[in-house]
N, C-alpha and C positions, 0 to 999 in steps of 0.2 A: 285484551292488551290493556295494562294501564300506562298514565302517568307518565310515571316513571321509568317502564318498559319502553317508551314511549321513547323518553331522551335517551337511554341506554342507543338503541337504535339510530337516533342522530346522529350520535357519535361515530358512527360507523362500527356501531361493536353487537355482540349477544349476549343477554343474558344464560349464563351455559347453566345446566344439570349440576344439580351440586354434586360436589367431590365427594366419593365414597368415604367416607375415616378410612385412616390407614392403620388404626389395632381401636382401641379398646374407648373409645367416642362416638360422640356421635356430633352431628354439623353445626348445630345451634340446637339452643333449652333457653328458653321460654320462661320468665317469671314476673307474675304480674304485669306490668307495661311493657318491658324490659325483655330484647334478646339481647342474648349473651352468643358470639358463636367462636367455636375452637377456631385454633389457628390457621390460616387460611396457603396452602404453596405456589405459587404459578402454574399451575396444572390446566391442560387445555385439551378435553377429550380423553381422558386419563392418562397422559403425557407430560413428565416435566418439563418446563422449558428452556429452562437452564439449571445447569450446576458450578458450583466455585463459589470464591470467595467477589466478595465488590471490591473493590482497590486493587484483582490482581486477575483473576480468569474472565470477570464480567466487570461490563464498565459500571459507573454510576447512569451515565443516564439509560440503558438498559435495563438495569434492575429498577428505575424510577416506571418504566415498560411491565415489567412483572411486577412490580408493587400495585399497580395498576391491573392485573389480572386476579391477584391477589381480593381486590377492592370487590371484584367482580365475582367470585368466587365466593364470598364473606354475602354480596347480598343475594347469590343463588340460594345463601345457606339463610339464611332471614328471610327468605321466602316461603321453602320448605318447612318454617319455623311456622309463618304466619299470614298462607296463602296470597297474598297480594303487598307487595311493597310500597303503594299508593298509600297503606296504615300510616307507613313509616313519619312518625312526626316531629321526631331528628335523630342526628346520629349525637350519641352523646358524648363517645372515647373512640379512638385510633389506638394499636396499639400494632407497631412493623417492628420488626425484629430484621436483621443485616448481617448476614453473615458477612464480617470484615477481613479484609487483610491486616495485617498489624501497620499500622501508620493510619487506615485508614478511616477519618472523623466525619464523612458525610453523610450520615445516617439519613439526617433529616431530609438532605434533600432528595431523597430517593425515595422512602417514605411520601414526599412531595406527591408523587404518582398518585398514590390510594388517595389521598384526602383532596386530592384537584377531583379526580375523576366523581368522587363523588360529587364536591363544588358543582361540578358541572350537571348530573343527575337530577341531583337531589335538590342543589336553589341555597337555601338560608335555611335550611334543615338539616342540609349538609357539614352545617357548621360546627366545627369538635374540637375537643382537648384530644392532645394527644401526648404518646410518649413514642420514640424512636431512637432503640435499644442495637447497640452493635453488640453480637457476639459470634462467638469463635467459632459455632455450626449450628445447622438446623438436618432438620429429618429429610435425608436423602441426597446430603449435600446442596441442596435447596439456599439458594441466593437470598432471598428474602423470606418472609411472613406475614401473614397483617390476620389481626382480630379485630373483632368493630364490637360495640355494645351500641344498641340502639333500643330509645322509645318508640312504642308503636299507641295505634288508637285502637279502643275497643271496639 
């Protein structure tokens, strides 16, 4: 187990198996020194952890926890592409999509769940640019979806 996976374990978390694609795509693609993940849903052992809109059926606090799960799934996708999370030089960008009830404007707070996890397990390498976008609906009626882009060492 590498240093990043040890940090994940110190958080009381476990790096999951990579989530199988739900359609015609792959979980992550490496291009040169970068890995781009597909959007990751809050799946745990093949099960979506919640459904509905944030600000209605899902509280912002619960959605932030779900965004953390998405970030763990994104790290699993990165590992599937490069074999070792210790090769991450930095997280370049995080994009979070939040299925939002009308009038809900707390998308940045929800996506903080993903950003904060990346900071805890990667330290300074986890500091990134980010977008937090409110959307009407996500696949499977998921409340949140997160994708990441990382730079890796050869």
